[in-house]
Structure formats: structure tokens, C-alpha cells
Backbone as numpy.savetxt, mean C-alpha at the origin, in Angstrom:
# Nx Ny Nz CAx CAy CAz Cx Cy Cz
12.60 -4.08 -13.28 11.50 -5.06 -12.62 11.03 -6.27 -13.56
12.08 -6.71 -14.65 11.88 -7.05 -15.46 11.60 -8.82 -14.82
13.00 -8.54 -13.76 12.95 -10.18 -13.34 12.02 -10.59 -12.30
11.49 -9.41 -12.07 10.56 -9.40 -11.11 9.48 -9.59 -11.30
8.79 -8.87 -12.60 7.66 -9.49 -13.51 7.70 -10.82 -14.42
8.75 -11.56 -14.80 9.21 -12.55 -15.38 8.90 -13.49 -14.46
9.64 -13.70 -13.19 9.75 -14.51 -11.83 8.05 -15.17 -11.77
7.56 -13.36 -11.91 6.05 -13.96 -11.00 5.21 -14.57 -11.97
5.24 -13.74 -12.90 3.82 -14.43 -14.38 5.07 -15.90 -14.59
5.50 -16.47 -14.56 6.40 -17.77 -14.52 4.81 -18.75 -13.80
5.35 -18.18 -11.81 4.94 -17.99 -10.72 3.34 -18.65 -11.30
3.09 -17.91 -11.90 1.42 -16.99 -11.62 1.17 -19.07 -12.46
1.19 -19.56 -13.20 1.12 -20.39 -14.27 1.46 -21.38 -13.80
2.49 -21.46 -13.22 3.59 -22.90 -12.27 3.34 -23.05 -10.94
2.42 -22.84 -9.50 2.16 -22.18 -9.02 1.92 -23.88 -7.91
3.45 -24.15 -8.17 3.51 -25.57 -7.01 5.23 -25.71 -6.17
4.98 -26.18 -5.79 6.55 -26.67 -4.34 7.06 -26.65 -5.94
7.12 -27.64 -7.03 7.53 -28.29 -7.81 9.11 -28.32 -8.70
7.56 -26.44 -9.10 8.55 -25.35 -10.30 9.09 -24.59 -9.09
8.64 -24.29 -8.68 9.70 -22.82 -7.42 10.79 -23.30 -6.98
11.06 -24.47 -6.35 12.47 -25.10 -6.06 13.05 -25.06 -6.89
12.76 -26.16 -8.63 13.18 -25.78 -9.62 13.53 -24.53 -10.35
12.92 -23.62 -10.25 13.35 -22.36 -10.44 13.75 -21.75 -9.26
14.55 -21.86 -7.85 14.90 -21.33 -6.94 15.97 -20.39 -7.05
16.70 -20.03 -8.49 18.01 -19.28 -8.56 17.00 -18.13 -9.19
16.15 -18.14 -10.07 15.28 -17.16 -10.16 14.51 -16.71 -9.58
13.72 -16.96 -8.63 13.25 -16.15 -7.09 14.05 -15.51 -6.46
15.17 -16.16 -6.39 16.12 -15.40 -5.15 16.91 -13.73 -5.78
17.25 -14.07 -7.34 17.57 -13.42 -7.83 16.31 -12.12 -8.37
15.14 -12.18 -8.64 13.70 -11.26 -8.47 13.81 -10.38 -7.04
14.10 -11.33 -6.13 13.85 -10.51 -4.66 15.09 -10.16 -4.81
15.88 -10.03 -4.77 17.31 -9.76 -4.64 16.86 -8.34 -5.67
16.88 -7.90 -6.37 15.83 -6.91 -7.71 14.95 -6.13 -6.74
14.14 -6.82 -6.03 12.52 -5.74 -5.95 13.50 -5.64 -4.36
14.17 -6.08 -3.72 14.61 -5.71 -2.44 15.47 -4.78 -2.40
16.40 -4.65 -3.09 17.30 -3.55 -3.68 16.89 -2.49 -4.17
15.61 -2.48 -5.03 14.28 -1.08 -5.30 14.16 -0.96 -3.67
13.46 -1.47 -3.07 13.25 -0.94 -1.99 14.06 -0.13 -0.88
14.96 -0.90 -0.75 15.56 0.00 0.08 16.47 1.29 -0.41
16.24 1.33 -1.80 15.78 3.14 -2.65 14.99 3.66 -2.36
13.98 2.60 -2.34 12.49 3.83 -1.97 12.14 4.06 -0.94
13.12 3.54 0.82 13.16 3.59 1.36 13.46 5.10 1.71
14.95 4.90 1.56 16.22 6.53 1.54 14.81 7.16 0.81
14.61 6.98 -0.31 13.64 8.48 -1.04 12.51 8.77 -0.29
12.04 8.48 0.07 10.90 8.64 1.36 11.09 9.22 2.09
12.52 8.34 3.03 12.02 9.44 3.93 13.39 10.90 3.75
13.45 11.34 2.24 13.90 12.81 2.73 12.38 13.73 2.49
11.05 13.25 1.92 10.18 14.05 1.68 8.95 13.37 3.77
9.69 12.42 4.23 8.99 12.36 5.41 10.09 10.89 6.48
10.20 12.54 7.07 11.75 11.40 8.17 11.28 10.55 9.13
9.52 9.93 9.10 9.37 9.47 10.15 9.22 8.01 9.59
10.02 7.82 8.25 10.06 6.06 7.88 11.74 6.17 7.80
12.98 7.05 8.36 14.28 6.70 8.47 14.12 5.77 9.59
15.32 5.21 9.12 15.67 3.79 9.91 14.57 2.41 9.74
14.04 2.70 8.53 13.73 1.09 8.28 14.86 0.28 7.50
14.38 -0.69 7.80 14.73 -1.68 7.06 13.98 -2.58 5.93
14.61 -2.94 5.26 13.77 -4.31 4.05 12.86 -5.27 5.13
13.71 -5.89 5.89 12.51 -6.61 7.11 11.47 -5.77 6.78
11.33 -4.58 7.19 10.02 -3.93 8.33 9.43 -3.77 7.35
9.38 -3.41 5.72 8.41 -3.19 4.84 8.31 -4.15 3.45
8.72 -5.46 3.61 8.70 -6.27 2.90 7.78 -8.20 3.42
7.27 -8.88 2.52 6.30 -9.82 2.87 7.01 -10.78 2.51
6.64 -11.76 3.12 7.27 -13.44 2.55 6.19 -13.69 1.15
7.20 -14.97 0.10 6.24 -14.67 -0.14 5.58 -16.30 -0.57
5.21 -16.53 0.33 4.23 -17.83 1.12 3.23 -17.81 1.57
1.95 -18.43 1.17 0.91 -17.78 1.77 0.80 -18.87 2.54
-0.78 -17.89 3.23 -0.67 -18.37 4.80 -2.18 -19.25 4.41
-2.57 -20.71 4.17 -3.27 -21.29 3.30 -4.07 -21.55 4.32
-3.97 -21.87 5.76 -4.51 -22.72 7.03 -6.00 -23.07 6.71
-6.31 -21.17 6.27 -8.41 -20.83 6.65 -8.00 -20.23 5.34
-7.71 -20.95 4.40 -8.11 -20.46 2.14 -8.89 -21.75 2.00
-10.24 -21.82 1.26 -9.75 -22.15 -0.01 -8.90 -22.63 -1.18
-8.12 -21.52 -1.36 -7.02 -21.55 -2.01 -6.04 -22.07 -1.52
-5.83 -23.03 -2.27 -4.47 -24.07 -1.21 -3.10 -23.92 -2.73
-3.16 -22.46 -3.29 -2.03 -22.41 -4.62 -1.12 -22.18 -2.93
0.43 -22.31 -3.24 0.86 -22.14 -1.40 2.46 -20.86 -1.89
2.07 -20.19 -2.75 2.85 -19.13 -3.04 2.08 -17.84 -3.74
2.82 -16.52 -3.19 1.69 -14.46 -3.65 2.17 -15.07 -5.15
1.60 -14.74 -6.42 1.84 -13.72 -7.24 2.35 -13.01 -7.32
2.51 -12.03 -5.89 2.85 -10.18 -6.28 3.80 -10.25 -4.83
4.48 -8.90 -5.54 5.59 -8.59 -4.65 4.87 -7.16 -4.19
4.82 -6.54 -2.79 5.06 -5.81 -2.50 5.83 -4.85 -1.00
5.95 -3.42 -1.03 6.28 -2.99 -0.99 5.74 -2.02 0.53
6.10 -1.83 1.83 4.96 -0.66 2.68 5.69 -0.25 3.24
6.08 1.22 3.66 7.12 1.71 4.21 6.61 2.87 4.59
5.81 2.33 6.31 5.41 3.10 6.48 5.99 3.55 8.41
5.64 4.77 9.16 7.00 4.31 10.24 6.56 3.43 10.90
7.94 2.75 12.05 7.89 1.74 12.81 7.43 0.54 12.33
7.26 0.12 10.53 7.37 -1.04 10.07 5.55 -1.27 9.71
5.68 -2.24 8.61 4.48 -2.43 7.97 3.32 -3.22 9.03
4.04 -3.78 10.18 2.49 -4.30 11.39 2.26 -2.90 12.68
2.93 -1.45 12.07 2.65 -0.30 13.42 1.23 -0.37 13.27
0.66 -0.51 12.10 -0.99 0.65 12.19 -0.30 1.33 11.08
0.65 2.08 10.77 0.63 3.92 10.51 0.40 4.03 9.45
-0.47 4.64 8.61 -0.68 4.46 7.30 0.57 4.82 6.91
0.87 4.70 5.34 2.00 5.05 4.03 2.28 4.72 3.29
3.20 4.14 2.61 3.42 4.05 0.99 3.19 2.29 0.37
2.56 2.40 -0.82 2.91 0.66 -0.94 2.94 0.71 -2.51
3.80 -0.42 -2.64 4.36 -0.37 -3.75 4.46 -1.81 -4.17
3.71 -1.80 -5.43 3.37 -3.46 -5.85 3.64 -4.27 -7.35
4.12 -5.11 -6.87 3.89 -5.27 -8.42 3.50 -7.26 -8.86
3.09 -7.39 -9.74 1.93 -8.48 -9.71 2.10 -9.44 -10.79
1.45 -10.37 -10.81 2.21 -10.89 -12.40 0.77 -10.59 -13.64
0.86 -10.55 -14.30 0.29 -10.41 -15.50 -0.92 -11.55 -15.86
-2.64 -10.63 -14.89 -3.70 -11.90 -15.53 -3.57 -12.10 -14.06
-2.53 -12.13 -12.91 -3.51 -12.31 -11.42 -4.18 -11.24 -11.57
-5.65 -12.39 -9.99 -6.48 -11.41 -9.52 -6.46 -10.65 -7.67
-5.28 -10.49 -7.04 -5.30 -10.14 -6.45 -5.80 -8.63 -6.27
-5.04 -7.69 -7.07 -5.28 -6.68 -7.38 -5.70 -6.80 -8.49
-5.16 -7.28 -9.48 -5.27 -6.90 -11.12 -4.37 -5.96 -11.92
-3.58 -6.04 -11.19 -2.25 -4.18 -12.11 -1.25 -4.25 -10.93
0.08 -3.48 -11.57 1.20 -3.01 -10.38 0.14 -1.95 -9.57
0.88 -1.74 -8.79 -0.03 -0.43 -8.18 1.13 1.14 -7.19
0.37 2.00 -6.70 1.43 2.46 -5.76 0.02 3.24 -5.05
-0.05 3.34 -4.13 -1.09 3.08 -3.28 -0.66 3.93 -2.21
-1.36 4.71 -1.01 -0.74 5.60 -0.02 -2.28 5.97 0.92
-2.01 5.77 2.28 -2.63 5.05 3.76 -2.83 4.56 4.28
-4.48 4.03 4.33 -4.54 3.09 5.73 -5.46 2.14 5.03
-5.09 1.09 4.72 -5.63 -0.30 4.79 -6.75 -0.79 5.68
-7.98 -1.39 5.78 -8.49 -1.53 6.99 -7.52 -1.16 8.10
-7.68 -0.30 8.68 -7.28 -0.06 10.18 -8.55 -0.69 11.35
-7.22 -0.38 12.62 -8.16 -1.13 13.45 -9.40 -0.49 14.02
-10.45 -0.72 14.06 -11.52 0.12 14.81 -11.30 1.20 14.81
-9.97 1.55 16.69 -10.47 2.81 17.29 -9.34 3.44 16.57
-8.89 3.23 15.47 -7.58 4.24 14.42 -9.23 4.51 13.44
-10.01 3.76 12.93 -10.37 4.10 11.63 -11.78 5.27 12.77
-12.84 5.04 13.94 -13.25 6.45 14.04 -11.95 7.40 14.59
-10.94 7.81 14.96 -10.11 8.48 15.42 -9.68 8.95 13.85
-9.46 8.94 12.37 -9.66 9.30 11.78 -11.13 9.92 11.14
-11.61 9.00 11.46 -13.40 10.29 11.09 -13.80 10.68 12.20
-13.22 11.57 13.41 -13.65 12.58 13.88 -12.47 13.25 13.95
-11.17 13.30 13.02 -10.61 13.89 12.53 -11.68 15.20 11.17
-11.60 14.19 10.24 -11.91 14.36 8.93 -13.38 15.04 9.62
-14.23 14.64 10.34 -14.90 15.76 10.82 -14.86 17.16 11.27
-13.67 17.27 12.11 -13.35 18.85 12.62 -12.28 19.38 11.40
-11.79 19.35 9.85 -10.25 19.30 9.73 -11.08 18.13 8.09
-12.43 18.47 7.65 -12.24 17.74 6.48 -11.88 18.43 5.51
-11.81 20.29 5.59 -11.53 20.66 4.35 -10.12 20.23 3.99
-9.06 20.01 5.09 -7.84 19.53 5.18 -7.67 18.63 4.42
-8.29 17.50 4.76 -8.54 15.99 4.35 -8.63 15.86 2.10
-9.26 17.11 2.11 -9.47 17.13 0.41 -8.82 17.61 0.16
-8.35 18.92 0.46 -7.61 19.37 -0.57 -5.91 18.69 0.14
-5.71 17.38 1.31 -4.54 16.94 0.37 -4.95 15.82 -0.56
-6.03 15.06 -0.66 -6.19 14.19 -1.93 -6.26 15.35 -3.12
-6.95 16.13 -2.95 -6.54 17.08 -4.44 -5.24 17.34 -4.98
-4.18 17.57 -3.82 -3.09 17.59 -3.85 -1.66 16.24 -4.61
-3.20 15.29 -4.12 -2.35 13.86 -5.22 -2.46 13.59 -6.38
-2.51 14.38 -6.84 -2.03 14.11 -9.01 -2.55 13.29 -9.52
-3.57 12.73 -9.83 -3.53 10.96 -10.26 -4.08 9.55 -9.19
-3.58 10.47 -8.73 -4.32 9.71 -7.02 -5.84 9.31 -7.19
-6.17 8.14 -7.43 -8.10 8.04 -7.13 -8.22 7.17 -5.10
-9.01 8.45 -4.50 -9.86 7.59 -3.05 -10.81 5.99 -3.79
-9.87 5.20 -2.87 -10.57 3.87 -2.58 -11.93 3.91 -1.46
-12.82 3.80 -2.52 -14.57 3.64 -1.96 -15.06 2.55 -2.13
-13.21 1.47 -2.05 -14.39 -0.21 -1.72 -15.29 -0.87 -0.28
-15.98 -1.30 -0.42 -16.84 -1.61 1.03 -16.84 -0.48 1.59
-17.70 0.56 1.14 -17.81 1.72 2.25 -19.36 1.44 2.84
-19.63 1.58 3.65 -20.37 1.29 4.64 -21.38 1.28 4.36
-22.70 1.16 3.91 -24.36 2.08 3.10 -24.77 3.46 4.39
-24.30 3.16 5.16 -25.14 4.52 6.31 -24.46 5.73 6.28
-24.14 5.98 7.52 -22.84 7.13 8.29 -23.42 6.35 9.16
-21.49 5.75 9.67 -21.85 5.04 11.42 -22.39 6.24 12.38
-22.93 5.52 13.78 -23.23 5.60 15.28 -22.30 6.46 15.52
-23.09 8.30 15.99 -22.38 9.19 16.28 -21.04 10.21 15.03
-20.89 9.83 13.92 -21.22 11.00 12.82 -22.42 11.78 11.80
-22.77 12.98 12.12 -23.57 13.39 11.18 -23.62 12.93 10.73
-25.46 12.52 10.19 -25.79 12.56 8.50 -25.83 13.33 7.50
-25.65 14.79 7.96 -25.82 16.23 7.05 -24.01 17.05 7.25
-23.44 15.86 7.17 -22.16 16.71 7.40 -20.91 16.72 5.81
-21.21 18.07 5.57 -20.78 17.19 3.54 -19.40 16.73 3.85
-19.08 16.04 5.15 -18.40 14.92 4.71 -18.61 13.81 5.44
-19.71 13.68 4.64 -20.91 11.92 5.08 -20.07 10.58 4.71
-19.31 11.16 3.06 -19.36 10.14 2.47 -17.90 9.74 2.91
-17.12 10.60 3.17 -15.92 10.44 3.91 -15.86 8.88 5.19
-17.14 9.41 5.94 -17.31 9.19 7.71 -17.53 7.13 7.76
-18.38 7.00 5.46 -18.77 5.77 5.60 -17.02 5.06 5.25
-16.42 5.25 5.00 -15.17 4.72 4.29 -14.65 3.76 5.20
-13.99 2.62 5.32 -13.45 1.63 5.63 -12.15 1.44 5.72
-11.91 1.97 4.12 -10.32 2.33 4.36 -9.88 4.00 4.16
-8.80 4.11 4.48 -8.55 5.70 3.96 -7.34 5.42 2.94
-7.27 5.04 1.34 -6.41 4.81 0.42 -6.38 5.72 -0.92
-5.61 6.21 -1.09 -5.58 6.30 -2.30 -4.34 5.81 -2.72
-4.62 5.44 -4.49 -4.42 4.91 -5.87 -4.29 5.15 -6.41
-3.19 4.46 -7.65 -2.89 4.66 -9.15 -2.41 3.33 -9.71
-2.59 3.32 -10.32 -2.27 1.61 -11.05 -0.79 2.41 -12.25
0.27 1.35 -12.29 0.93 2.06 -13.09 0.72 0.62 -13.66
1.34 0.98 -15.34 1.06 0.23 -16.58 2.64 0.07 -16.53
2.37 -1.41 -17.71 4.04 -1.15 -18.01 5.32 -0.63 -18.66
4.76 0.20 -19.23 5.85 1.53 -19.32 6.86 2.14 -18.08
5.16 2.18 -17.26 5.85 3.22 -15.91 7.01 1.95 -15.62
6.26 1.50 -15.34 7.81 0.08 -13.91 8.53 -0.70 -15.30
8.81 -0.20 -16.69 10.07 -1.22 -16.86 10.95 0.34 -17.18
10.64 1.70 -16.68 10.97 3.13 -16.88 12.31 2.24 -16.24
13.60 3.35 -17.04 14.88 3.49 -16.43 14.20 4.37 -15.23
13.59 4.99 -14.89 13.09 6.32 -14.04 12.39 6.07 -13.38
12.09 4.43 -13.03 10.87 4.15 -12.33 11.34 4.45 -10.30
12.22 4.65 -10.17 12.66 5.41 -8.61 12.22 6.48 -8.61
13.09 7.11 -9.96 12.72 9.03 -9.01 10.64 9.23 -9.78
10.46 8.70 -10.99 8.93 8.27 -10.78 8.57 8.07 -9.91
8.49 6.95 -8.94 7.84 6.41 -8.33 7.91 7.72 -6.27
8.47 8.04 -6.99 8.95 8.60 -5.54 8.38 10.34 -5.65
8.43 10.45 -7.24 7.43 11.61 -7.74 6.67 11.74 -6.66
5.73 10.04 -7.37 4.48 10.52 -7.00 4.00 9.96 -6.21
5.05 9.45 -4.69 5.07 9.33 -3.52 5.06 10.32 -2.57
5.34 11.18 -3.26 5.81 13.39 -2.41 4.48 13.39 -2.58
3.42 13.30 -3.79 2.05 14.50 -3.55 1.24 13.28 -2.94
1.47 12.70 -2.51 0.75 11.78 -0.96 1.50 11.83 -0.28
1.96 12.44 0.75 2.48 12.91 1.99 1.69 13.57 2.53
0.85 14.73 2.05 0.04 15.54 2.96 -1.01 14.67 3.12
-1.40 13.50 2.26 -2.66 12.96 2.67 -1.98 11.64 3.62
-0.90 11.02 4.10 -0.90 10.13 4.24 -0.12 10.84 6.54
0.32 12.40 5.94 0.79 12.88 7.04 -0.34 13.26 7.90
-1.68 13.29 7.78 -2.89 13.35 8.20 -3.34 12.31 9.24
-3.92 10.74 7.74 -3.40 10.31 9.04 -3.18 9.19 9.76
-2.11 10.30 10.05 -1.21 9.39 10.99 -1.14 10.66 12.19
-1.91 11.77 11.63 -2.07 12.44 13.09 -3.15 11.54 13.70
-4.17 11.15 13.14 -5.69 10.47 13.73 -4.80 9.24 14.31
-3.94 8.57 13.70 -3.33 7.30 14.08 -2.49 7.57 15.57
-1.61 8.30 15.53 -0.79 9.18 16.89 -1.65 8.98 17.75
-2.91 9.31 17.77 -3.62 10.03 18.47 -4.39 8.84 19.31
-4.79 7.53 18.17 -6.01 6.77 18.62 -4.73 6.19 19.80
-3.70 5.68 19.04 -3.33 4.75 20.38 -2.46 5.29 21.41
-1.78 7.20 21.09 -1.88 7.33 23.10 -2.70 7.85 24.10
-4.30 6.90 23.51 -5.58 6.82 24.18 -5.61 5.80 25.25
């Protein structure tokens, strides 16, 4: 990932079209490295989660160009690269596995990251997840415990249990979640290791049960 981090670091300090165009060759080399890794990551995840079999790089990666139409921040390029590997691709609404590399000092997330689950699910999907937890909460908790080293994301939690869910439930705090994500950061040593692919797959494999449970809820919501 050295070419990726080096390019993103330069871009963070020079986020403009003139610099980007002058360093287009460096960008293309970084993108090639990231996409080659993503292709291997898809194949590796498919060995323990067959629902991602057949995904392409395009299904899982994002453009580097920012949509600045409605943003006060007019810098034209993202200073991170990410791959989201989930059934039917990144726009499907399904839970999956996210690999994120970010320029040091960038404030998008603030770290290199591995994350599994659902970010900002649609309301009908979020309702389905909450209903599943209400019935099968012990299974949900067990899946989080299996993902050793990952932490449940409690950002943007609701202040109150949403209507329709019991306030006295032992799972009440989970009903308040807006995202159902477990995450862990990657330090520089992890990211630059010659064992990056194997280590990343080992980490994501621990989260498979969590992702699988969430996708049961997603499938149910979509079928209604």
C-alpha cells in the first residue's frame, strides 16, 4: 500500500486539479495497486462468504472525484481510497466488509480502517435489523464477541429507544443505533506488512457471523 499512501499524502497537501494532473501517473499507479489488492480481497472473502462471489472491482470501489455540488468544501478529490465488498455490490444495501486507506492527517475518518456491517441503512432495513435483534439479540451479541478486536460503532445513536421497541429490553441500546457497524483501525505496521492480505482476511473472517446476521434482516426487508 506504499504507493497508495504516498499518493494520498501528496494529494492531501495539494488538493487541486493542477497538481493532480501533473501527478496523474502516480495516481494511476496507486489506483492499480489498490485495485489489485481489492481483487484479491474479493476472492479471499468469497472463500468464507460465498454471497460475494462474482463481484468485480467496479462493484466495490469508488471514484476519487468528490461531488462538491452541495458541499462547502470545494476540494475536488478524496484523500482516501476504500473498497466495500458486499452481496450484489456497494449500492445494494447489503451489509459487507469495508477496507479503507486514508492520507495521514486527513479528517474523513482519521485512520486506516477495517469495518464490517451496515452504514446508514435505509429506514425499512434498519427497522428489520432492530426487529431481528429484539427476537435474536443473544445471537447478535455473540457475533460481536466473535469479532475480537472490533468495536461496535455507537456514533449518532438516538437518545431514546425508537417507537415500537420495548424500552425495558436488555437490547434497548442496540435499538438506538443508526449504524450497525463493527470496526478496528489499522496502524502503519499492519498496512505495510507483507502479510496485509492474509491479515485482513483473518480479521474480516471474524466478522462473518455479524455480517451474515445483518444480511438476513436486509433480505427480509427487501422481500417485503
